[in-house]
Structures are given as C-alpha cells and as structure tokens.
N, C-alpha and C positions, 0 to 999 in steps of 0.2 A: 504493500500500500504506500510505502514511502516514496516509490518511484512515480506515483501518479501525481498529476497536477492538482492544485487545490480544488479546481472546479470538478475534476473527475472524482476526487476523494469525496466531495459533497454529493455527487451523483450516486456513488457507491453506498454512501451512508443512507441516502433516501431509498435506494433499492433495498437495503437490509431492513429498513423500517417497515417495509411491506412484508410482514412475516409470511403471509400466504405465498407471495411470489418467491421469496427467498428460499423457503423450504421446498417449494415446487421445483426450483432450479436444482437443488441437491437430489431430490428424488428422481428427476428426469436424468440427471447425470449418472446416478447409480444404475438406472435401467439401461441407459445407453452403454455404460461400461460392461454390464453383465451380458448384454447382447453381443458386444464386440468379442467377448471371450466365450462365445457359445460352445465352441469345440471343447473347452475345458469343463463345461457344465453338463452338456448333453452330447454324448458321442456313443455310437454303437461299436467303437473300437477302443481298446484300452489306451490310456495315456502313456503308460510305461509297462513293459514286459521284461522281467528278468528270467532268462531261460539258459540253463547250463553255463552259468557264470558270465553271461553276456547280456547287455542291455539292448532292448529294442523299443522303438517309439512308433507304434502303429498309427497313432493319431497324425503323424507327420509323414511317414513313409509306408508305402504299400509293400507288404510281405506276402510271400506265398506259403501255403501249408507245409511245403517241403522244408522251409526254413526252420520249422519247429518239429521236424522229425516225422511229418506226415507223408503219405504215399503220393499225393497229388501236387502238381506244380501250379495249381489254380490259386486265386486269391484266398487268403485265410479268412474263414468265417469264425469270428471269435465268439459268436453266440452258439456255435455248435457244441453240444455237451461233450463230445469226444475230445475236441481241442481244448476246451476249458479244463477238463479233468487232466489232460496230458500236461498242460502248462502248470497246473497246481501241484503236480507230483514232482516236476523237475525245476520249479521256480515259483514265481509269484507275479501277479498282475495288479496294476493300479488303474481302477476305473473312475470315470467321471460320476458325479452323483446321479445323473440320469443316463441309463445305459441304452439310449436311443438317439440316433441322429435325426437330421431333418427329413430324410427319406427312408429311415429304417422302419421295418414292419415287425410287429410283435407276433411272431408265429406261435409263441408258447401259450397264449391266452386261449381259454376254452369257451369264451364268450364271443358270439359273432360281432363283427364290426358294424357300426361303431360301438365300442365297449365303454361302460361307465367308468368313472374314476376308481382306482384300486391302488394297492401298495406298489404295483409295478408301474402303472401309468397314473400319475397323481391327478391329472386332469382328464383321464380317459384317452381313448383313441378316436381318430376320425374314421370316415367311411372306407378309407384305404388301409387302415391298420397303423397309421402313423401316430406317434405320441404327440398329443396336443400341446403339452408344455414345451417339448423340444421344438416343434414347428413354430410355436409362439415366440420363442427366443430367436430363432433364425429369421423369422418373419419381421420381428422388431428391428433387427440389424438392417435388413434390406430396406424397410420402410423409412427408417431414420436417415440412412445414408442417401437414399434417393431424395428425401425431402431436403437434406442439407445441400446436396449438389444442385438440385433444382433451384433452391433459394439463392445459392451463390451465383450460379450462371445467369439466372434471370435478373438478379439484382444488378450485376455488373452491366449487362446489356441495357437494362432500364435506366440506370444512372447515367451511362454514357449518352444515351439517346436524349434523356431529359436535360442533361447539361448542355448538349449541343443546341437543342431547341431554345433553351432559356438564354444562353449566352449570345448566340448570333441573332436570334429573333428573325424578323422579316420573312423572306420566302422560306428559309430553313424551318422556321417554326410553323409557317402555314402549311407547307407540304408535309412536314412531319406529322402534324395533327390530322391532316386528311388521310395519310397512310394508316395511322393508328385507328382512326374511325372505321376504315375499311377492313383492316386486319383483325380488329377486335370483333367484327361481325361475322367472321368466318365460323362455320359450324365445326368446332374442334372435335367434338365427340364423333360426329359422322365421318370426318376425315380419318380419324384413328380407326374406326370400324372398317372403312374402305381400304385403308392401307394394310390393316391386319389380314385381310383376305389375300393380299399379294405378298407381303413380307412376314416372316415369322417373328413376332415381337420378342425382344429381349430387353435386358436392363438398359443398355446404352441406347437402343432404338427408341424406347419409351421416353428416356430422358431427353433425347434430342427433339422429339416431337413436342413434348410438353414445354421445353424451353422455347421452342420456336413460336408457340402461341401463348406463353405465359410470362413474357418479359415486360409487359406493359403496366404492371401493377405499381411500379415506383416512378414511372415517367412523369405523371402529373405533379407528384410531390417535388421532385427534383427540379422540374421545369419551373414551377412557381417560385421556388427559392432562388433560382438563378435569375429569373426575370426581376425579382425584387432587389437583388443585390448588384446587378450589373450596372446600375446607375449611381451607386454609392461613390463618394468622393475618392476613397482610397483605390477603388477599381479604376476610375478615370485617371487618377494620377499614375497608376502602374502602366496603363495603356500609353499615356503621354510620355513616359520614360522609356518606352520601347520594350517593355516586358512581353514575352511571347504569350499567345492566347492559352496554350496548354499550361504554362506555369501559373497564369492568373486563375485558370479554372481549378487546378488541382491544389494550389497552395493557399489561395485567398477565398475562393467561393465554395469549393466542395466541403470543407469542414463545417460550414454553416448548414449546408444541405444534409450532411450526415446525421445531424441531431434528429431531424424529422424522419430520416430514413431508418435509423436504428430502431425506432419505436415500432416500425411496421414489420421488422424481420421475424419476430416470433409468430406473428399472425400469418405471414407468408409461409413459414415452415409448417404451420398447422394445416394450411390449405394444400401444401404440396404433399403431405402425408395422406390427406384425404383424397387427393387426386389419384394416387397409385392404388389406394384401397378401393376406390370406386371402379377403376378400370379392371382390377382383379375380380371384383364382385360381379361385374358384367361379363367377364370372360374374355376381355380384350387387353389384358395386362401381361404379366410375366408368363413364360411358357408353362404348360401343364405340369403339375407336380412341384412347382417351385413354392417354397414356404412363404406365405404372405398373410397379412391380416384380412385382406379382402377375400382370399380363397377360403379362409376359415369361416368368415361370415356366410359365404355361399354354401359351404357344407352345412352350416346350421340351418339355413333356409331349406335345403334339400333333405334334411334329416330332422324333421320336427319331433320324431320319436326319441331323439337324443338331445334333450334340451341343454346339456352341458356344453355342446359345441357353440350354439348361438349365444348363450349367456356368457361364456368365457370370452368370446371374441368381442361382444358388445361392451362388456364391463371393462376389459383391458383397453380397447380403443377409446372408450369414453374417458378413462383415467389419463391416458397419454395426451389426448387433445385438451383435456381440462388443465393439465399441468402446463401445457404450452400457452394456453389463454391466460393463466395466472401469471406466468413469467412475462408475457407481453404487457399485462397491466402494470406489473412492477417496473418494467423498463420504461413504459410511458410516464409513470409517475416520477421516475428518477430523472428524466430529461425535461420534465415540465418546469419551466422557469417560475411559474406561479407558486410552486410548492417549495422553492428555495427560500431559506431563511436569510 
C-alpha cells in the first residue's frame, strides 16, 4: 500500500469500507484460484505414483500399463482394480480429493445416470456419468478465463475507438458513430448460429466472434470523457508545444477516462461470463463434452428427474454473478468523487 499514490490509497480505503464488495473480491479470488488448480483437486489420474523405488507423475505425463508391470502397452487406467491393487503392493499413490476429471465417467456406480449425490460423487453425476463437482470446477476455469479475455480485448478495442472519436471529433466521430449504430444492430446470436453450422466452434473461435461484436460497451464512456477534456487549457497548451497526439491521448487524457472505465469492468466481466453460459445452454458454444456452466444448466433442463443438476448449476452461477455485481458496486463507490472525504 505504501507504493500507491495518496489518491489510490483513498480509493482502496473506500473499497475496503464496502464490506460486501471487499469480501466478495476475496471469495471470487478463492474460487478462481481453486478452478485454476482443478487438476490438483479433481483428477481421474493420481498426482504422484511411487512404484518400485521410482516416482511417476501421471497427472502431468501419460504412462502406459507396461510401465507399471502390466501386459499391455495401452494407456494406464488407474481406476482399474487390477492396476490399483498392483500399485498398492509395490508402492503407493497420491490422489486428488476428487478422483474424477472433467470427462471421467464413474463406471463403478450401481445407480443409473444421472446418479444423486453420494460419498463418491459429492454433487452427483450428470447424464453422461461425469462428476458434477469436477465439471463445475473445470467449467468455472473456462468461464472465468473466457470472461477475463473477452473483457480485456473488448475493453482495449472500445477504449481505442472511443479515444479516437473523442479526441479528433469531426468526421472521425461522425463516421465512427454511424458505424457503431450499424454494427450494434447486427443480429449477433443469429450470426453465431449461422457460422456454427459451417465452422466447429471452439474456445478461440467463440472468443473472436464475441469480441468482434462486443467491443462497443466502453466506446460511449471513453468518447464522452475525451470530448470533455480535449478543450481543456493544458491539452491546448500541449498541442501548441508540438506534443504528439498519441502522447497527449495516453498521458494526459486517458487517465481521466480510466476512472469511469474501471467502474464498468466488473459488470462487463459479469456479462461476458453470461454470454458463454448462454451460448453453451443453447448448444452453440464450446464443443460437445466440454465442461461448462451452460452445459450443466442444459443437463438440468433435460433431466428434470435429477433436480441436483439444475439446482447446482443455478445456485453456483447465481453466486458467481452476484459476487461480481458486489465487486462492481464497491469499485464504483471507490472511484466516486462524491464519497471522498
């Protein structure tokens, strides 16, 4: 905190005064950290195997059954009772708390899929036999990373477009506004559905499409701030002294615009996560079988006889989005000059 300027220290103090937003930030950070270490929490392969005085790391390296004295050279199935017993006799294994990965199927259960919560599957299994908690962890990582990248890329494009319109004005602003009016009226969902029938969607393809149509959220905010500050005396003086446009925009005008921009980022992140969830729920998102929150919601809709699927997905998604809303409110209060003492 000592490295922050007095103004930013005051903003951080106002952010901490909002207890709801402050603790929401910590809870969201813990959820994100857990999702980033999903392989250490939920994995159908052991983290460490000690066999015949040698260490193996199946979570990182693919081993064959013959590496552990088996007759086959195929990939080792660590859920196989024979291999598990063989490893326990000549060594030991260290497992993750949840012995199921994002696409692992619980073949040992005697209950038809989707099965209810049990000691093996803490939140039950889905219609394909996958562990709901494991897929929830992996789906959280994909959703948050997608939301962060979409927020970053769309914000950068939106800030650059708004800065150019507000600084230069005239025809640049006029044609930029007309282009945004036309581009914002494009039927994004219909275009994604159309393109999905031609191209197999994946993470990067969906990210590119959503950035292409989602960069306009910050343009109006940045444009208004640049229009307001471009006639200030210190901006005029810098132009008269021959300072370049890029230097004026980045060093003297952009910091003022970033105050308003930062207050919108948590809400944009919330909308970005909702976008991927909606596409997965409609079946136009990630490839089939990919762990995602929208796919879990879809499974809950298609399996009303298994209420734990829909309840788990709805409650978890509501918690994540609520945390982001609370964080956004705290950030907005932190940057609100009327709340400064």
